[in-house]
Structures are given as C-alpha cells and as structure tokens.
C-alpha positions as a printed Julia matrix, in Angstrom:
294×3 Matrix{Float64}:
 -22.52  102.76   -8.34
 -20.84  104.78   -5.63
 -22.63  107.83   -4.31
 -20.56  110.96   -3.67
 -18.91  110.83   -0.26
 -20.83  113.87    0.97
 -24.14  112.14    0.2
 -23.01  108.89    1.78
 -22.38  110.78    5.02
 -25.84  112.39    5.29
 -28.23  109.81    3.81
 -28.21  107.39    6.81
 -29.33  110.11    9.23
 -31.85  111.4     6.67
 -33.37  107.93    6.31
 -33.36  107.36   10.08
 -35.29  110.6    10.56
 -38.0   109.45    8.15
 -38.16  105.74    8.99
 -37.04  105.71   12.65
 -35.55  102.19   12.78
 -31.99  102.2    11.57
 -32.11  101.95    7.78
 -29.12  100.31    6.14
 -28.2   101.16    2.55
 -27.51   97.79    0.94
 -26.84   98.77   -2.66
 -27.2   101.59   -5.16
 -27.58  101.45   -8.93
 -28.13  104.12  -11.58
 -31.5   104.47  -13.27
 -32.64  106.61  -16.18
 -32.06  110.31  -15.59
 -31.46  113.5   -17.53
 -28.76  116.11  -17.9
 -29.89  117.96  -14.79
 -30.07  115.23  -12.15
 -28.35  111.98  -11.32
 -30.97  109.29  -10.6
 -30.34  106.29   -8.38
 -32.28  103.31   -7.04
 -31.3   102.69   -3.42
 -31.73   99.22   -1.99
 -32.3    99.61    1.76
 -33.39   97.47    4.65
 -36.76   99.25    4.34
 -37.11   98.42    0.65
 -36.28  100.25   -2.57
 -36.18  104.04   -2.74
 -35.58  106.48   -5.57
 -32.95  109.2    -5.12
 -32.02  112.02   -7.42
 -29.5   114.73   -6.76
 -27.88  117.72   -8.44
 -25.48  120.59   -7.87
 -26.84  122.59   -4.92
 -25.51  125.87   -6.31
 -27.11  125.63   -9.78
 -30.79  124.93   -9.13
 -31.82  126.44   -5.79
 -35.16  125.18   -4.51
 -35.7   122.79   -7.43
 -36.45  119.7    -5.39
 -38.58  121.53   -2.83
 -40.71  122.87   -5.7
 -40.88  119.43   -7.28
 -41.97  117.87   -3.99
 -44.74  120.47   -3.65
 -45.88  119.78   -7.2
 -45.93  116.04   -6.64
 -47.93  116.63   -3.47
 -50.54  118.66   -5.37
 -50.89  115.96   -8.0
 -51.02  113.17   -5.43
 -53.74  114.97   -3.45
 -56.14  114.59   -6.41
 -56.07  110.8    -5.86
 -56.55  110.43   -9.6
 -53.28  109.06  -11.02
 -50.26  107.31   -9.57
 -47.7   109.7    -8.09
 -44.61  108.42   -6.27
 -44.75  109.26   -2.58
 -42.2   111.87   -1.5
 -40.01  110.84    1.44
 -38.29  114.2     1.68
 -35.69  116.63    0.35
 -32.31  117.54    1.75
 -28.83  118.87    1.08
 -25.3   117.96    2.08
 -24.0   121.41    1.15
 -22.65  120.19   -2.17
 -25.66  118.33   -3.56
 -29.38  118.86   -3.11
 -31.43  115.67   -3.2
 -34.94  114.28   -3.33
 -35.92  110.83   -2.02
 -39.13  109.19   -3.2
 -40.93  105.9    -3.31
 -39.48  103.63   -6.0
 -41.99  102.55   -8.65
 -41.17   99.29  -10.38
 -41.69   99.99  -14.1
 -43.86   97.88  -16.36
 -45.01   97.88  -20.01
 -47.15  100.67  -21.46
 -49.98   98.42  -22.5
 -53.26   99.39  -24.17
 -54.91   99.03  -20.75
 -52.42  101.42  -19.14
 -53.05  104.05  -21.8
 -56.81  103.73  -21.38
 -56.46  104.08  -17.63
 -54.15  107.04  -18.02
 -56.64  108.94  -20.19
 -59.32  108.54  -17.55
 -56.92  109.37  -14.7
 -55.6   112.52  -16.37
 -59.14  113.71  -17.04
 -59.94  113.25  -13.36
 -56.78  115.12  -12.35
 -57.75  118.01  -14.61
 -61.02  118.4   -12.7
 -59.03  119.76   -9.76
 -59.48  123.52  -10.07
 -58.54  126.8    -8.45
 -59.72  130.39   -8.32
 -56.88  131.53  -10.59
 -54.45  130.51  -13.27
 -50.88  130.03  -12.1
 -49.62  128.91   -8.71
 -48.72  130.37   -5.32
 -45.03  129.67   -5.95
 -42.58  129.45   -8.82
 -40.98  126.17   -9.89
 -38.91  124.79  -12.75
 -39.52  123.64  -16.29
 -36.58  121.36  -16.88
 -33.65  123.38  -15.55
 -35.27  126.76  -16.27
 -37.12  128.76  -13.62
 -40.86  128.83  -14.34
 -42.82  131.87  -13.18
 -46.38  131.19  -12.04
 -47.7   134.63  -11.08
 -51.46  134.16  -10.61
 -53.83  135.67  -13.18
 -57.59  135.69  -13.56
 -57.47  134.9   -17.3
 -55.63  132.06  -18.97
 -54.71  134.13  -22.01
 -52.99  136.74  -19.81
 -51.11  134.06  -17.88
 -50.13  132.18  -21.04
 -48.94  135.37  -22.74
 -46.92  136.81  -19.84
 -45.73  133.86  -17.74
 -45.22  131.39  -20.55
 -44.65  132.86  -24.02
 -43.1   136.24  -23.21
 -41.09  134.77  -20.35
 -39.39  132.3   -22.71
 -39.3   134.41  -25.88
 -37.26  137.25  -24.36
 -34.19  135.21  -23.35
 -34.29  133.38  -26.69
 -34.4   136.71  -28.56
 -31.67  138.21  -26.37
 -29.41  135.28  -27.28
 -29.96  135.91  -30.98
 -32.21  132.98  -31.85
 -35.01  135.14  -33.3
 -35.3   138.31  -35.39
 -37.52  141.29  -34.62
 -40.04  140.07  -37.19
 -40.66  137.04  -34.99
 -41.36  139.31  -32.03
 -43.96  141.14  -34.14
 -45.57  137.83  -35.1
 -45.81  136.89  -31.41
 -47.47  140.26  -30.67
 -50.01  139.48  -33.38
 -50.64  136.12  -31.75
 -51.12  137.71  -28.32
 -53.85  139.93  -29.76
 -55.7   136.87  -31.06
 -55.4   134.52  -28.1
 -58.79  135.36  -26.58
 -60.56  134.66  -29.86
 -58.64  131.43  -30.45
 -58.73  129.68  -27.08
 -62.12  128.82  -25.55
 -62.37  129.88  -21.89
 -62.29  127.13  -19.27
 -61.88  127.05  -15.5
 -58.3   126.49  -14.31
 -57.22  122.84  -14.22
 -54.33  121.36  -12.29
 -51.71  120.63  -14.94
 -48.69  118.37  -14.84
 -47.01  121.0   -16.98
 -44.28  118.89  -18.62
 -46.35  116.03  -19.97
 -44.14  114.39  -22.55
 -43.74  110.63  -22.83
 -40.64  110.52  -20.63
 -42.6   111.82  -17.63
 -45.28  109.14  -17.88
 -44.63  105.57  -16.8
 -46.49  102.35  -16.14
 -45.97  100.38  -12.96
 -45.47   96.62  -12.88
 -49.21   96.17  -12.16
 -50.29   98.36  -15.1
 -51.12  101.51  -13.19
 -50.23  104.86  -14.81
 -47.76  107.08  -12.94
 -46.57  110.65  -13.49
 -43.16  112.01  -12.53
 -41.1   115.23  -12.9
 -43.95  117.78  -12.93
 -43.86  121.51  -13.65
 -47.29  122.14  -12.17
 -49.61  125.1   -12.32
 -53.32  125.7   -12.69
 -53.89  126.3   -16.38
 -55.84  125.42  -19.5
 -56.0   121.64  -19.78
 -55.4   121.75  -23.53
 -51.8   122.72  -22.68
 -51.21  119.29  -21.12
 -52.94  117.48  -23.97
 -50.97  119.42  -26.56
 -47.65  118.5   -25.03
 -48.53  114.81  -25.11
 -48.42  115.12  -28.92
 -45.2   117.13  -29.12
 -42.76  114.23  -29.09
 -44.76  111.37  -30.53
 -48.09  111.06  -28.71
 -49.48  108.53  -26.27
 -51.66  106.44  -28.57
 -55.32  106.7   -29.53
 -56.5   104.62  -26.55
 -55.3   107.42  -24.26
 -57.03  110.24  -26.18
 -60.28  108.32  -26.62
 -60.4   107.52  -22.91
 -59.75  111.15  -21.99
 -62.48  112.38  -24.34
 -64.97  109.89  -22.92
 -64.21  111.1   -19.39
 -63.87  114.88  -19.87
 -64.56  115.99  -23.47
 -62.46  118.82  -24.86
 -63.91  121.79  -26.72
 -64.34  121.35  -30.45
 -61.21  122.15  -32.45
 -58.74  121.37  -29.67
 -56.36  119.61  -32.03
 -56.08  122.72  -34.2
 -54.88  124.69  -31.16
 -52.11  122.3   -30.13
 -49.39  124.13  -32.03
 -50.11  127.39  -30.24
 -49.99  125.71  -26.83
 -46.78  123.94  -27.8
 -44.99  127.2   -28.52
 -44.16  127.29  -24.81
 -42.32  123.93  -24.53
 -40.66  124.6   -27.88
 -39.35  127.95  -26.62
 -38.15  126.17  -23.49
 -36.22  123.78  -25.73
 -34.72  126.68  -27.67
 -33.43  128.17  -24.43
 -32.16  124.82  -23.17
 -30.77  123.23  -26.32
 -30.35  125.96  -28.9
 -31.07  126.42  -32.56
 -32.36  122.93  -33.31
 -35.83  123.95  -32.15
 -35.94  127.45  -33.7
 -37.39  126.17  -36.96
 -40.34  124.52  -35.19
 -41.2   127.79  -33.45
 -40.94  129.77  -36.69
 -43.1   127.26  -38.55
 -45.94  127.84  -36.06
 -45.6   131.58  -35.5
 -45.3   132.49  -39.2
 -49.09  132.07  -39.44
 -49.4   135.24  -37.38
 -47.08  137.53  -39.31
C-alpha cells in the first residue's frame, strides 16, 4: 500500500532520529485496524515496525496519550506490550510507531499465561482512582479526574460522563436518568472496596493478541487506576476469553465473591461508549441492565 505523500516525506527523518543509521523503508502493507486509525506494517532495513495514523485535526493528543498508557502497562513487566518508538505529525496526520508483534494462535497455554499476567498487572496500584491525564476510549475523550473512592470515580468520570451525551442526543428518556440515579445511590453497597489497580481499560478480545511464541500481548489501552473487576467484566462483554484465562486469573489474584453478578453494572460504561459511538443498536443492552434500578 502507498502511504500518504505527507507521511512519506517525514517518516525517513523520524526513523533516522530514533535509529540513527539511515533506515530505509522497503515495503508497507495494511494490517487490521479500526474506523479511527489506519494501521500499517512497515518493512524497514531495521526490521518490521507497526505504524498507525489518523486525521491530526480530529483526535488531538490521542497517540501521545496512548503511548503514555502503553508505557504504564509496560513498566509493570507483567504482560507483553509493544515497545513504543515514538509519536509524530506531518501536519495532516498524527502517527504512532511501535514494535511490530508477529501474531500467533490464541492457544490454551496463551490464555492461561494471560490470566496470570493480567493478575500481576492489576497488582500495580496508586494512591487514587483515575489518572494524572485524560486519554481516549475509542475515539471519545475519556476523563480521568483522580478520586479517592472508586464509586465516585465510576459514577462521575465513567457513567455520568457517557450518559449525558447519549441523553442529549435522544437515546434515553428521563426515566432512564432516574434509574441511573438509583444505581448511583447503591454503588457503595454493591461494589466491594479494593485498592486501585492499573487497568487496561478497553479489554475486549480485539485488544488482546498472542505472539508467534505464545506470549500474551495487550494493545490499544484506555488506562486508568480503577477497580479490577471493570477489566474482567469487559472481557466478557463481547464473547469472553475462555475458562483457562479466568481460572488462571483466580488462582493468581482471587476476586471478591459475587464478581460475576456485578459484571453488568461495570459494563454499563463500555455499553454507553458504544451508544455514543455507534448509536441505537446498543441502547437496548443498557436499558436491560439499568431497568433493575428503576
């Protein structure tokens, strides 16, 4: 595939800055990406690299925030995280260059390893819930204002932050707002307190991959310090990761009793995100959960 001309003009100097010897771009080919970014494997004289880019005017600071999130996850030394080469812009496109991870099959062994690795990652803690900077959840800005209690952070920076734009666009009636208020009043009784854990934040199956040598890797984070059940809940939202993963996690860092019964409440956040991104197709799932609190 041909990269945009503006990117072709800046990438050689970008790569030279990070690798010093002159780095020739030998070939480029598209790889799996989403609606937000274009993803490319770059064959260079220094080896394979992963590039993704998007419209510089639409998502300011997205790749810088992603790079910081990947750095936080990588610093735990618990699970595979592609190394970040750097971020840049040509004035038209912003871009992120990373280590290329050769994909492999999601075997039983990979899932077992991933459960243990995620549990270890969740042991990284902080003195607060949230983060010292905002980032993105998909293409939506994600506010991470620090809070001392998870229930306050979850209510204000997650549920309310996504419910308001969905309501303003006409996806929900006032009765749904009242049901959410009832839920907010019950959060402290429902969710057992835990210290903040470093979360991936967008842990669906598409953001987990296996390398060629059966090591688990995580990509595309929306990190914050939060309640670890939020990560576990999202793994079940679009199909689950298999029982080997959950058993391995439980052996390494057992969850509080009843965690599976709380998954729907935690998943209200990603479902509201999907309402705001993709529209009415996800409204019914939100209503099915929140009607319990009318």
